[in-house]
C-alpha positions as CSV (number, residue, x, y, z in Angstrom):
1,M,-11.8,-179.3,206.5
2,A,-11.0,-182.5,204.6
3,E,-10.9,-180.5,201.3
4,L,-8.5,-177.9,202.9
5,E,-6.2,-180.7,204.1
6,E,-6.1,-182.2,200.7
7,R,-5.3,-178.9,199.0
8,I,-2.5,-178.3,201.5
9,S,-1.1,-181.8,200.9
10,R,-1.1,-181.2,197.1
11,A,0.6,-177.9,197.5
12,L,3.3,-179.4,199.7
13,E,3.9,-182.1,197.1
14,Q,4.4,-179.5,194.4
15,L,6.6,-177.4,196.7
16,H,9.1,-180.0,197.7
17,P,8.6,-183.4,195.9
18,R,12.1,-184.8,196.4
19,N,12.3,-184.2,200.1
20,L,12.0,-187.4,202.3
21,K,9.0,-185.9,204.0
22,H,7.1,-184.9,200.9
23,N,7.9,-188.1,199.0
24,A,6.0,-189.9,201.8
25,R,2.6,-189.2,200.5
26,Y,1.0,-192.0,202.5
27,L,2.7,-190.7,205.7
28,Q,1.2,-187.3,205.1
29,R,-2.3,-188.6,204.8
30,L,-2.0,-190.9,207.8
31,V,-0.7,-188.1,210.0
32,T,-3.6,-185.8,209.0
33,R,-5.8,-188.6,210.3
34,R,-4.2,-188.5,213.7
35,L,-1.9,-191.5,213.4
36,W,-0.7,-191.0,216.9
37,A,-4.2,-191.5,218.3
38,Q,-4.6,-194.7,216.4
39,I,-1.3,-195.9,217.7
40,L,-2.1,-195.0,221.2
41,A,-5.4,-196.8,221.0
42,G,-3.6,-199.9,219.7
43,M,-1.1,-199.7,222.6
44,V,-3.8,-199.6,225.2
45,A,-5.9,-202.4,223.6
46,G,-2.8,-204.5,223.1
47,I,-1.7,-204.3,226.7
48,G,-5.2,-205.0,227.9
49,V,-5.7,-208.1,225.7
50,G,-2.2,-209.3,226.5
51,V,-2.7,-209.1,230.2
52,A,-6.0,-210.9,229.9
53,L,-4.4,-213.7,227.9
54,G,-1.2,-213.8,230.0
55,P,-0.2,-215.5,233.2
56,S,-1.4,-212.6,235.4
57,V,-5.1,-213.2,234.7
58,G,-5.0,-216.7,233.3
59,W,-8.2,-216.7,231.3
60,V,-6.5,-219.3,229.0
61,S,-3.7,-221.8,229.3
62,A,-0.2,-220.7,228.9
63,R,0.1,-222.7,225.6
64,T,-3.1,-221.2,224.2
65,G,-2.1,-217.7,225.2
66,Q,1.3,-218.1,223.5
67,V,-0.3,-219.3,220.2
68,V,-2.9,-216.6,220.2
69,G,-0.2,-214.0,221.0
70,D,1.9,-215.2,218.0
71,W,-1.1,-214.8,215.7
72,L,-1.9,-211.4,217.1
73,A,1.7,-210.3,216.5
74,L,1.6,-211.4,212.8
75,P,0.8,-207.9,211.5
76,G,3.5,-206.5,213.7
77,M,6.1,-208.9,212.4
78,L,5.1,-208.0,208.8
79,F,5.4,-204.3,209.7
80,L,8.9,-204.7,211.2
81,S,9.9,-206.9,208.2
82,L,8.8,-204.2,205.7
83,I,10.7,-201.5,207.7
84,Q,13.8,-203.6,208.2
85,M,13.9,-204.4,204.5
86,I,14.4,-200.8,203.5
87,V,16.2,-199.4,206.5
88,I,19.7,-199.8,205.0
89,P,18.9,-198.2,201.6
90,L,17.1,-195.4,203.4
91,V,20.0,-194.7,205.8
92,V,22.6,-194.9,203.0
93,T,20.8,-192.6,200.6
94,A,19.8,-190.1,203.3
95,I,23.3,-189.8,204.7
96,I,25.0,-189.6,201.3
97,R,22.6,-187.0,200.0
98,G,22.8,-185.1,203.3
99,F,26.5,-184.7,203.0
100,A,26.6,-184.1,199.2
101,A,23.8,-181.5,199.3
102,S,25.7,-179.2,201.7
103,N,27.6,-177.7,198.8
104,D,30.2,-176.4,201.2
105,A,33.1,-178.6,202.5
106,E,33.9,-176.1,205.3
107,Q,30.3,-175.9,206.4
108,L,30.1,-179.6,206.4
109,R,33.2,-179.9,208.6
110,K,31.7,-177.4,211.1
111,N,28.3,-179.2,211.1
112,G,30.0,-182.6,211.7
113,L,32.1,-181.2,214.7
114,W,29.0,-179.7,216.2
115,L,27.0,-182.9,215.8
116,G,29.7,-185.2,217.1
117,G,30.3,-183.0,220.1
118,Y,26.6,-182.9,220.9
119,F,26.2,-186.7,220.7
120,V,29.2,-187.4,222.9
121,I,28.3,-184.8,225.6
122,T,24.6,-185.8,225.8
123,T,25.5,-189.5,225.9
124,L,28.0,-188.9,228.7
125,L,25.2,-187.0,230.6
126,A,22.8,-189.9,230.1
127,T,25.3,-192.5,231.4
128,S,26.1,-190.3,234.4
129,I,22.3,-190.0,235.2
130,G,21.9,-193.8,235.1
131,I,25.0,-194.5,237.3
132,G,24.1,-191.6,239.7
133,L,20.5,-192.8,240.3
134,A,21.6,-196.4,240.8
135,L,24.2,-195.3,243.4
136,L,21.7,-192.9,245.1
137,L,18.6,-195.2,245.2
138,R,20.5,-198.5,245.3
139,P,17.6,-200.5,243.6
140,G,19.7,-203.7,243.7
141,T,19.5,-203.9,247.5
142,Y,15.7,-204.4,247.2
143,I,16.1,-207.5,245.1
144,D,16.2,-211.0,246.5
145,R,18.1,-212.9,243.8
146,S,16.9,-216.3,244.9
147,S,13.3,-215.3,244.8
148,M,13.6,-213.4,241.5
149,S,15.5,-216.1,239.6
150,A,12.3,-217.4,238.2
151,A,11.3,-214.1,236.7
152,A,13.1,-215.0,233.5
153,P,15.2,-217.8,232.2
154,P,18.8,-217.7,233.4
155,V,20.3,-219.0,230.3
156,L,21.5,-216.4,227.8
157,P,22.5,-216.8,224.2
158,P,26.2,-216.9,223.5
159,V,27.7,-213.4,223.7
160,D,30.9,-212.3,222.0
161,A,32.1,-210.2,224.9
162,S,34.4,-207.3,224.2
163,P,37.5,-206.9,226.3
164,G,36.2,-203.5,227.2
165,V,38.6,-200.5,227.5
166,S,41.8,-202.5,227.2
167,L,44.5,-200.3,225.6
168,S,46.2,-203.2,223.9
169,E,43.0,-203.9,221.9
170,L,42.1,-200.3,221.2
171,P,43.8,-200.1,217.7
172,K,42.1,-203.3,216.6
173,N,38.7,-202.0,217.8
174,V,39.2,-198.7,216.0
175,I,40.1,-200.4,212.7
176,S,37.1,-202.7,213.0
177,I,34.8,-199.7,212.8
178,F,35.8,-199.1,209.2
179,P,34.1,-201.4,206.6
180,T,36.6,-203.3,204.4
181,N,33.6,-204.8,202.6
182,P,30.6,-202.5,202.6
183,L,28.3,-205.1,201.0
184,H,29.2,-207.6,203.8
185,S,28.5,-204.9,206.4
186,M,25.0,-204.3,204.8
187,V,24.2,-208.0,204.8
188,E,25.3,-208.3,208.5
189,G,23.4,-205.1,209.4
190,Q,26.5,-203.4,210.9
191,M,25.0,-199.9,211.1
192,L,28.0,-198.1,212.4
193,Q,30.1,-199.4,209.4
194,I,27.3,-198.5,207.0
195,V,27.1,-195.0,208.4
196,L,30.9,-194.5,208.0
197,F,30.8,-195.9,204.4
198,S,27.9,-193.5,203.6
199,V,29.7,-190.5,205.1
200,V,32.8,-191.2,203.0
201,I,30.8,-191.6,199.8
202,G,28.9,-188.4,200.6
203,V,32.0,-186.3,201.2
204,A,33.6,-187.8,198.0
205,L,30.5,-186.7,196.0
206,L,30.7,-183.3,197.5
207,N,34.2,-182.9,196.2
208,L,33.5,-184.6,192.9
209,G,30.8,-182.3,191.7
210,G,29.8,-182.0,188.0
211,P,27.4,-184.1,185.9
212,S,28.6,-187.4,187.4
213,A,27.8,-186.4,191.0
214,K,24.5,-185.0,189.9
215,L,23.5,-188.2,188.1
216,I,24.4,-190.3,191.3
217,L,22.4,-187.9,193.5
218,E,19.4,-188.2,191.2
219,L,19.6,-192.0,191.3
220,L,19.8,-191.9,195.1
221,G,16.8,-189.6,195.2
222,S,14.8,-192.1,193.2
223,I,15.8,-194.9,195.6
224,Q,14.6,-192.7,198.4
225,E,11.2,-192.4,196.7
226,L,11.0,-196.2,196.5
227,T,11.9,-196.8,200.1
228,M,9.4,-194.2,201.3
229,K,6.7,-195.8,199.2
230,I,7.3,-199.1,201.1
231,V,7.3,-197.1,204.4
232,G,3.9,-195.8,203.4
233,W,2.6,-199.3,202.9
234,A,3.9,-200.3,206.3
235,M,2.4,-197.3,208.1
236,R,-1.0,-198.4,206.9
237,I,-0.9,-201.3,209.3
238,A,1.0,-199.5,212.1
239,P,-1.9,-199.3,214.6
240,L,-2.7,-203.0,214.1
241,A,1.0,-203.9,214.4
242,V,1.3,-202.0,217.7
243,F,-1.7,-203.8,219.1
244,G,-0.3,-207.3,218.2
245,L,3.2,-206.7,219.3
246,L,2.3,-205.4,222.7
247,A,-0.3,-208.1,223.2
248,R,2.2,-210.8,222.6
249,Q,4.7,-209.1,224.9
250,M,2.2,-209.0,227.7
251,V,1.2,-212.6,227.1
252,T,4.8,-213.6,227.5
253,T,5.8,-211.6,230.5
254,G,2.6,-210.7,232.2
255,A,2.1,-207.7,234.5
256,G,3.9,-209.5,237.3
257,A,7.2,-209.0,235.6
258,L,6.9,-205.2,236.2
259,V,5.7,-205.6,239.8
260,G,8.5,-208.0,240.8
261,L,11.2,-205.6,239.7
262,A,9.5,-202.4,240.7
263,A,12.6,-200.8,242.3
264,Y,14.6,-201.4,239.1
265,V,11.8,-200.3,236.8
266,G,11.0,-197.2,238.9
267,T,14.7,-196.1,239.0
268,F,14.9,-196.4,235.2
269,L,11.7,-194.5,234.6
270,L,12.9,-191.7,237.0
271,G,16.1,-191.6,234.9
272,M,14.1,-191.4,231.8
273,V,12.2,-188.4,233.1
274,L,15.4,-186.7,234.2
275,L,17.0,-187.2,230.8
276,G,13.8,-185.9,229.2
277,V,14.2,-182.8,231.3
278,V,17.8,-182.5,230.2
279,Y,16.7,-182.6,226.6
280,S,14.1,-180.0,227.2
281,I,16.6,-177.7,228.9
282,I,19.0,-178.2,225.9
283,V,16.2,-177.3,223.5
284,R,15.4,-174.2,225.5
285,V,19.0,-173.0,226.1
286,L,20.8,-174.0,223.0
287,G,17.9,-174.3,220.5
288,D,16.0,-171.2,221.8
289,G,12.8,-173.3,221.6
290,K,9.9,-173.9,223.9
291,P,10.1,-177.3,225.7
292,G,6.3,-177.7,225.7
293,R,6.1,-177.2,222.0
294,F,9.0,-179.5,221.4
295,L,7.5,-182.4,223.4
296,R,4.1,-181.9,221.8
297,G,5.7,-181.9,218.3
298,A,7.7,-185.0,219.1
299,R,4.6,-187.0,220.0
300,D,4.1,-188.9,216.8
301,A,7.7,-190.1,216.6
302,Q,7.8,-191.0,220.3
303,L,4.7,-193.1,220.2
304,L,5.9,-194.9,217.1
305,A,9.3,-195.4,218.7
306,F,7.7,-197.0,221.8
307,S,5.6,-199.3,219.6
308,T,8.2,-200.5,217.1
309,D,11.1,-200.5,219.6
310,S,13.4,-199.3,216.8
311,S,14.7,-195.8,216.2
312,A,15.7,-196.9,212.7
313,A,12.1,-198.0,211.9
314,T,10.9,-194.7,213.3
315,M,13.3,-192.6,211.2
316,P,11.0,-191.5,208.4
317,V,8.4,-190.2,210.9
318,T,11.2,-188.6,213.0
319,I,12.3,-186.7,209.9
320,R,8.7,-185.6,209.2
321,V,8.2,-184.5,212.8
322,A,11.4,-182.5,212.8
323,E,10.5,-180.6,209.6
324,E,6.7,-180.2,210.0
325,E,6.2,-179.9,213.8
326,L,9.5,-178.4,214.9
327,G,10.3,-176.3,211.8
328,V,13.8,-177.7,211.3
329,R,15.5,-177.1,207.9
330,P,15.3,-180.2,205.6
331,S,19.1,-180.1,205.1
332,V,19.6,-180.3,208.9
333,S,16.9,-183.0,209.6
334,Q,18.1,-185.3,206.8
335,F,21.7,-184.9,207.9
336,V,21.2,-185.3,211.7
337,I,18.5,-188.0,212.0
338,P,20.0,-190.8,209.9
339,I,23.3,-190.5,211.7
340,G,21.6,-190.0,215.1
341,A,19.4,-193.1,214.6
342,S,22.6,-195.1,214.4
343,V,24.9,-193.5,216.9
344,N,22.9,-191.2,219.2
345,M,21.7,-193.6,221.9
346,G,21.2,-191.6,225.0
347,G,18.4,-193.9,226.4
348,S,20.7,-197.0,225.8
349,A,23.6,-195.3,227.6
350,L,21.4,-194.4,230.6
351,Y,20.2,-198.0,230.7
352,Q,23.7,-199.6,230.5
353,G,25.1,-197.5,233.3
354,L,22.1,-198.1,235.6
355,A,21.8,-201.8,234.9
356,T,25.5,-202.5,235.4
357,V,25.5,-200.8,238.9
358,F,22.2,-202.5,239.6
359,M,23.7,-205.9,238.9
360,A,26.8,-205.1,240.9
361,Q,24.5,-204.3,243.9
362,I,22.6,-207.6,243.6
363,Y,25.9,-209.5,243.8
364,G,27.1,-207.3,246.7
365,M,29.9,-205.6,244.7
366,D,31.0,-202.0,245.4
367,L,32.4,-200.6,242.2
368,P,35.3,-198.2,242.9
369,L,35.6,-194.8,241.3
370,A,38.1,-196.1,238.6
371,A,35.6,-198.8,237.7
372,L,32.8,-196.3,237.5
373,L,34.8,-194.0,235.2
374,A,35.7,-196.9,233.0
375,L,32.0,-197.8,233.0
376,V,31.1,-194.3,231.7
377,V,33.6,-194.7,228.8
378,T,32.5,-198.2,228.0
379,S,28.8,-197.3,228.1
380,L,29.6,-194.4,225.7
381,G,31.3,-196.6,223.2
382,A,28.7,-199.4,223.5
383,S,25.7,-197.1,223.1
384,I,27.3,-195.5,220.0
385,G,27.8,-198.9,218.5
386,T,24.4,-200.3,219.4
387,P,22.3,-201.2,216.3
388,A,19.1,-199.3,216.1
389,T,17.0,-202.5,216.0
390,P,14.9,-204.3,218.6
391,G,16.4,-206.8,221.0
392,V,20.1,-206.0,220.9
393,G,20.3,-204.0,224.1
394,I,20.6,-207.0,226.3
395,V,23.5,-208.4,224.3
396,V,25.3,-205.1,224.4
397,L,24.7,-205.0,228.2
398,A,26.4,-208.3,228.5
399,T,29.5,-206.7,226.9
400,V,29.4,-203.8,229.3
401,L,29.0,-206.1,232.3
402,T,32.0,-208.1,231.3
403,S,34.1,-205.0,231.0
404,A,33.0,-204.0,234.5
405,G,33.7,-207.4,236.0
406,V,30.1,-208.0,236.9
407,P,28.7,-211.6,236.4
408,V,26.8,-211.7,233.1
409,A,24.5,-214.4,234.5
410,G,22.6,-211.8,236.4
411,I,21.0,-210.6,233.2
412,G,18.5,-213.4,233.7
413,L,16.9,-211.4,236.5
414,I,15.9,-208.6,234.2
415,L,15.1,-210.4,231.0
416,G,11.4,-210.4,231.9
417,V,11.2,-206.6,231.9
418,D,14.0,-205.6,229.6
419,Q,11.9,-205.8,226.4
420,I,9.3,-203.5,227.9
421,L,12.0,-201.0,229.1
422,E,13.7,-201.1,225.8
423,R,10.7,-199.4,224.3
424,F,11.2,-196.5,226.7
425,R,14.9,-196.4,225.8
426,T,14.0,-196.1,222.1
427,V,11.7,-193.1,223.0
428,L,14.6,-191.4,224.6
429,N,16.9,-192.1,221.7
430,V,14.4,-190.6,219.2
431,T,13.8,-187.6,221.5
432,G,17.6,-187.0,221.6
433,D,17.7,-187.0,217.8
434,L,15.0,-184.4,217.6
435,A,16.7,-182.3,220.3
436,A,19.9,-182.5,218.2
437,C,18.0,-181.3,215.1
438,T,16.6,-178.3,217.0
439,V,20.0,-177.3,218.4
440,M,21.8,-177.8,215.0
441,D,19.1,-175.9,213.2
442,K,19.6,-172.9,215.5
443,R,23.3,-173.0,216.2
444,V,24.8,-174.0,212.8
445,S,24.8,-171.2,210.3
446,S,23.7,-171.7,206.8
447,H,23.8,-169.7,203.6
448,T,20.1,-170.4,203.0
449,S,16.9,-170.2,205.1
450,R,14.4,-173.0,205.4
451,Q,12.2,-171.3,202.8
452,Q,15.1,-170.8,200.4
453,E,15.9,-174.5,200.7
454,L,12.3,-175.4,199.8
455,D,12.4,-173.0,196.9
456,A,15.7,-174.4,195.6
457,V,14.4,-177.9,195.6
458,R,11.2,-176.8,193.8
459,D,13.3,-175.1,191.1
460,R,15.5,-178.2,190.7
461,E,12.4,-180.4,190.4
462,A,11.0,-178.1,187.7
463,R,14.2,-178.2,185.7
464,R,14.3,-182.0,186.1
465,Q,10.7,-182.3,184.7
466,E,11.6,-180.1,181.8
467,Q,14.6,-182.3,180.9
468,G,12.5,-185.5,180.7
469,G,11.6,-186.7,184.2
470,D,13.4,-188.9,186.6
471,V,16.8,-190.4,185.9
472,L,15.4,-193.9,186.2
473,T,12.9,-193.3,183.4
474,S,14.7,-190.8,181.2
């Protein structure tokens, strides 16, 4: 069996060496060794050790537990640092090549309209589910604010709150999306600006054509190989990273954080299930796929998303899952997923809508219909602009709360459980990206089939080798 897997791996490398999936040699080997099972084991062990060291069990003092948790999380911090180090070059090269490789400006326009429409509609559905469940179940009425104030520190870091949906500020907000200095945007990690910059460069390369465009694309392909090599190194320590990160999280919050906010947590998890059902229906109706096969195929990406708490960090595995497990064409997966990892945040939209109504209920506020409609629009914009990195969801929520007129100080009540729920939101975000790939692969026509795409890449690679190897070494 091992010999057969090795032969298949070598055959795939020869078949499609420049594809993001097939450049990830280490990822292929790790997946054949059931990476998802290793990650799942790390998750269970991390939660168990964290609870034992945390305030819920109290085997050690709080200070000792915190120190041990920090040491356990060291591999996880190294893992996240390696991923974050290469996220921007990976996103930039994938998007530029995804646009430039379409070879058809009209087809590119059609694909972009399909994708943009899908993202907007599914995000609106996610926000509506969150708001609807909060209004129906009213989880905020089960919370005694005075008794829960100790669940998390009430002091928040300073937040640059947005004025929300003010029409007078709308032109300024639109202009701010476009990067005037792409290098500054990369340094600051402004993913939406980076995506727009990459889209513009990709479209320009598509229209440029000729030897110059080919040279740039070859260079970008080599950069992709370098970034995927680093991802391969990071994936070697992924199970250990998962163990340490979750152990430290449970040491900090303890199991009591989930128990104390059971109504809020339960409402969110119900919304997560409903949104997952919506994605499954979309896959079945629009993608002509089987929901069971889709969910089984998405397992690797979902588990890694839960563990890393970052759809950007999960992106290489998400691309591999889309192509290998779900049978999506490489041109579709490498076009949809880098963009989706930055702007398709269905889980975040559900959370922002639900949490805002939840906070309003705690403070005894009844949001009128106009405020709820404004909340839908604000949550849509905020989720699209949410960076695909851990820990930013609570800051974005502060902006949404300000727009809705809900006291921001109430965030202190949910800080204890937010980082745990953020992992579930990331799972939804990644699942939405994979559903988008399935729909786009089925509904957007192409001049070439999946096999023809693989054959074309193989032919280009053969010609490249005949001409003296890679652009970086020739």
